[in-house]
C-alpha positions in Angstrom: 93.7 123.2 59.1 93.3 125.7 55.9 90.5 123.6 54.8 88.6 124.3 57.6 89.4 127.7 58.1 88.1 128.7 54.9 85.0 126.5 55.3 84.6 129.0 58.4 85.4 132.0 56.4 83.1 131.0 53.8 80.1 130.3 56.3 81.0 133.8 58.1 80.4 135.6 54.8 77.2 134.1 54.4 76.1 134.6 57.5 77.2 138.5 57.2 75.0 138.5 54.1 71.6 137.4 55.6 71.8 137.9 59.4 73.8 141.2 59.5 73.3 141.6 63.1 73.1 138.3 65.6 70.3 137.8 68.9 66.9 136.4 69.1 63.5 137.1 68.2 60.9 138.0 71.0 57.3 138.8 70.8 54.9 141.1 72.7 50.9 140.9 72.8 50.0 145.0 72.7 46.3 145.4 72.3 45.6 141.8 71.1 47.9 142.3 68.2 51.4 140.5 68.3 54.9 142.6 67.6 58.2 141.3 67.5 61.3 141.9 68.6 65.0 141.2 68.1 66.5 141.1 71.1 70.7 141.0 71.7 72.7 141.0 74.5 75.7 144.0 74.8 77.1 143.2 77.6 75.8 142.9 80.9 72.4 144.8 79.2 69.7 143.3 76.8 69.1 145.6 74.0 65.5 145.1 71.7 64.6 146.4 68.2 61.8 146.6 66.7 61.1 144.3 63.9 57.3 145.0 63.2 53.5 143.3 63.6 53.3 139.9 62.6 52.5 138.7 59.8 52.9 135.5 57.5 56.1 137.2 55.9 57.4 138.2 59.2 57.2 134.7 60.8 59.2 133.0 57.8 61.9 135.5 58.5 62.1 134.2 61.8 62.0 130.7 61.0 65.1 131.5 58.5 67.0 132.9 61.7 66.7 129.8 63.4 68.3 127.8 60.7 71.2 130.7 61.1 71.4 129.7 64.8 71.7 126.2 64.0 74.8 127.9 61.8 76.2 129.4 64.5 76.8 126.1 66.5 78.2 124.9 63.8 80.6 127.6 63.3 82.1 127.4 67.4 82.6 123.7 66.4 85.1 124.8 63.3 86.7 127.6 65.8 87.4 124.9 68.2 88.8 122.7 65.8 90.9 125.2 64.0 91.7 126.8 67.4 92.8 122.8 68.6 94.9 122.8 65.3 97.2 125.4 66.2 95.7 128.5 64.5 96.0 131.9 66.5 93.1 132.0 68.9 92.0 135.5 70.1 91.8 137.0 73.5 88.3 136.9 75.4 88.9 140.4 75.6 89.7 141.4 72.4 87.1 139.1 71.0 84.1 140.7 72.7 85.5 144.1 71.7 85.9 142.5 67.8 82.6 141.1 67.8 81.1 145.1 69.1 82.6 146.2 66.2 81.6 143.8 63.7 77.9 143.8 65.6 77.7 147.2 64.7 78.6 147.4 61.1 82.1 148.3 61.1 84.0 145.8 59.3 81.1 145.2 56.9 80.4 149.1 55.8 84.3 149.6 55.4 86.2 149.0 58.5 89.5 147.2 58.2 91.8 146.2 60.9 94.7 147.0 61.1 98.0 146.4 62.8 98.9 143.6 64.7 95.2 142.3 65.3 95.6 142.5 61.3 98.9 140.5 61.6 97.6 137.4 63.8 94.7 137.8 61.4 97.1 137.0 58.2 98.8 134.3 59.8 95.9 132.2 59.9 94.9 133.3 56.4 98.6 131.9 55.1 98.6 129.2 57.3 101.3 129.7 59.0 102.6 130.0 62.9 104.3 133.5 63.0 106.3 134.1 66.7 104.1 134.6 69.6 106.2 138.5 70.5 105.0 139.4 67.4 101.6 139.1 67.7 101.1 140.6 71.3 98.7 143.7 71.4 96.6 145.5 73.8 95.3 147.9 70.9 92.6 147.7 68.2 93.6 149.4 65.1 90.5 150.3 62.8 91.0 152.2 59.9 88.4 153.4 57.0 89.1 155.4 54.1 85.9 157.7 53.3 86.6 157.8 49.3 85.6 154.1 49.0 81.6 154.0 48.7 79.6 152.5 51.6 76.3 150.9 51.6 75.3 152.8 54.6 71.2 152.9 54.7 71.4 155.4 57.4 73.3 156.9 60.5 74.9 154.9 63.0 71.8 154.3 65.9 74.6 155.4 68.7 77.7 156.4 68.9 80.8 154.1 69.1 81.8 155.3 72.8 78.5 153.7 73.5 78.8 150.4 71.7 82.0 149.8 73.4 80.7 150.2 76.6 78.3 147.4 76.1 81.8 145.4 76.4 83.3 146.8 79.0 81.7 150.1 81.0 85.2 151.6 81.7 85.6 152.2 78.2 86.0 156.2 78.1 87.0 158.5 74.8 90.7 159.5 75.0 90.7 163.7 74.2 92.2 165.1 71.6 94.8 167.8 72.3 92.2 170.2 70.6 89.3 170.1 72.5 87.1 170.9 70.0 87.7 167.9 68.1 85.7 164.4 68.6 88.1 161.7 70.3 89.4 159.0 67.9 90.8 156.6 70.2 88.6 154.7 73.3 90.5 153.2 75.8 89.2 150.8 78.9 90.1 152.7 82.3 92.7 150.6 84.3 93.7 148.7 81.3 95.7 148.7 78.5 93.1 147.9 76.4 92.4 150.5 73.8 90.6 151.3 70.2 91.8 154.0 67.8 90.3 154.7 64.4 92.3 156.1 61.3 91.8 157.2 58.2 94.4 158.1 55.2 95.6 161.9 55.3 95.0 163.5 52.5 97.5 166.2 50.7 96.4 170.0 51.4 93.4 169.0 54.2 93.5 169.9 57.5 94.8 166.7 59.8 91.8 166.8 62.1 89.4 164.1 62.7 87.2 163.0 60.1 83.6 162.1 60.9 83.1 158.6 59.7 78.9 159.5 60.4 77.5 156.2 59.6 79.5 154.6 62.0 79.1 157.0 64.7 82.7 157.7 64.8 85.3 160.5 64.1 88.8 159.0 62.6 92.5 160.6 62.8 94.2 160.8 59.4 97.2 158.9 59.1 100.2 159.0 56.3 100.3 156.0 54.2 97.0 154.5 55.0 95.5 154.7 51.7 98.5 152.3 50.1 97.8 150.0 53.0 93.6 150.1 52.5 93.6 150.1 48.5 93.5 146.3 49.0 91.9 144.5 51.5 90.8 140.6 51.6 87.9 138.8 54.2 89.4 137.1 57.4 88.5 135.2 60.3 88.9 136.3 63.6 89.1 132.5 65.4 86.9 133.4 68.5 83.6 132.3 69.6 81.7 131.4 66.0 84.0 133.3 64.5 84.2 137.0 63.7 84.1 138.3 60.1 86.8 141.0 59.1 88.6 143.0 57.0 92.2 143.2 56.6 95.1 144.3 54.2 96.5 142.4 51.5 99.3 140.3 52.7 102.1 141.7 50.7 100.9 145.4 51.2 100.6 145.0 55.0 104.7 143.6 54.6 106.2 146.5 52.8 103.8 149.1 54.8 105.4 147.5 58.2 108.8 148.3 56.8 107.7 151.8 56.0 106.2 152.5 59.2 109.3 151.5 61.2 111.2 154.5 59.1 108.6 157.1 60.2 108.8 155.8 64.2 110.8 158.6 66.4 113.5 157.1 68.2 111.2 157.0 71.1 109.6 154.5 69.7 112.5 152.4 68.7 110.9 149.0 70.3 107.7 149.5 68.2 110.1 150.1 65.4 111.5 146.8 65.7 108.0 145.0 65.9 107.0 146.4 62.6 110.5 145.1 60.6 110.3 141.8 62.3 106.5 141.3 61.5 107.1 142.6 58.1 109.9 140.3 57.6 107.9 137.0 58.6 105.4 137.9 56.2 108.0 138.2 53.4 109.5 135.2 54.1 106.4 133.2 54.0 105.1 135.1 50.8 108.2 135.0 48.8 108.1 131.0 48.7 104.3 130.9 48.2 103.6 133.9 46.6 106.5 136.2 45.0 104.2 138.3 42.4 102.2 139.5 45.6 105.5 141.3 46.7 106.3 142.5 43.4 102.9 143.9 42.4 102.7 145.5 46.3 106.5 147.0 45.6 105.2 148.5 42.2 102.3 150.2 43.9 104.4 152.2 46.3 104.8 155.7 46.2 108.1 156.9 44.9 109.0 158.1 48.2 107.7 155.1 50.4 109.6 153.2 47.8 112.6 155.0 48.2 112.5 154.2 52.3 111.1 150.6 51.9 114.4 149.5 49.5 116.5 151.6 51.9 115.2 149.1 54.8 115.3 146.0 52.3 118.7 146.5 51.6 120.1 146.9 55.7 118.1 143.5 55.9 120.4 141.6 53.2 117.2 141.4 51.0 116.6 142.3 47.7 113.4 142.7 45.7 112.6 143.4 42.1 112.2 147.4 41.9 109.6 149.1 39.8 110.4 149.2 35.6 
């Protein structure tokens, strides 16, 4: 299964580089000339993006697109085999939203999937099956570090809420406490499904939402995210023909979860226990297969974070090599 997963991820990387947005090409005859458009299905509607007037060069690009669609069918077969082999397959509701985010260039342009969604992806990356209770969530958390250079040719064509509504028309923007600030969270009315955009909090700056213009969304600053986002890896969401995402380094994810568990208030004790359980499962796998990764991730902790993580590890009866 890990071999098939690696093949799927390689194909997703290639597809991401060649055809960042999916769809099919359609032509129109206008005043005796042929013009081509990229037609994409977004929820229940279809959208056409102008490509250009017909030329030999453009026809060659369209021909190459047909090869990509063949690759899409191959990836669907890989996904089916991987899911049948026991790897975590994402639900239809979650995968539809993740596909919208991927097509919007969120992961291609610096976005990183974090939270329980990332934990599920890391299980597949490591080739293990974690406890099902640890992988249940109705939230999709996406983080972006604005200090990381991103190649974005232009501002997003439309805002994130408009894009999310192509997957479910009941999406709405959750109001911020300060009405002057843009929303950083989106929820489906009448359901638990929610999408949150986050960014690292910077010392000496106000904690107001930070605009990510190239994604058409604002992100909420959060402590400790800079540590989590400094090391990320490619991953594949097992759904449809596969979805390319970025997730945190497994060892950093585990130690960050232990730290987050110490930061939660008493009212979120259930979430704190889930944080710790996810961290424990990852550390069990990494301690056996990749112990050096844990040591490097631990060394990268800021002193204040390291003290809290060490205290949590001690309470769990675990020990790691501390920094020199």
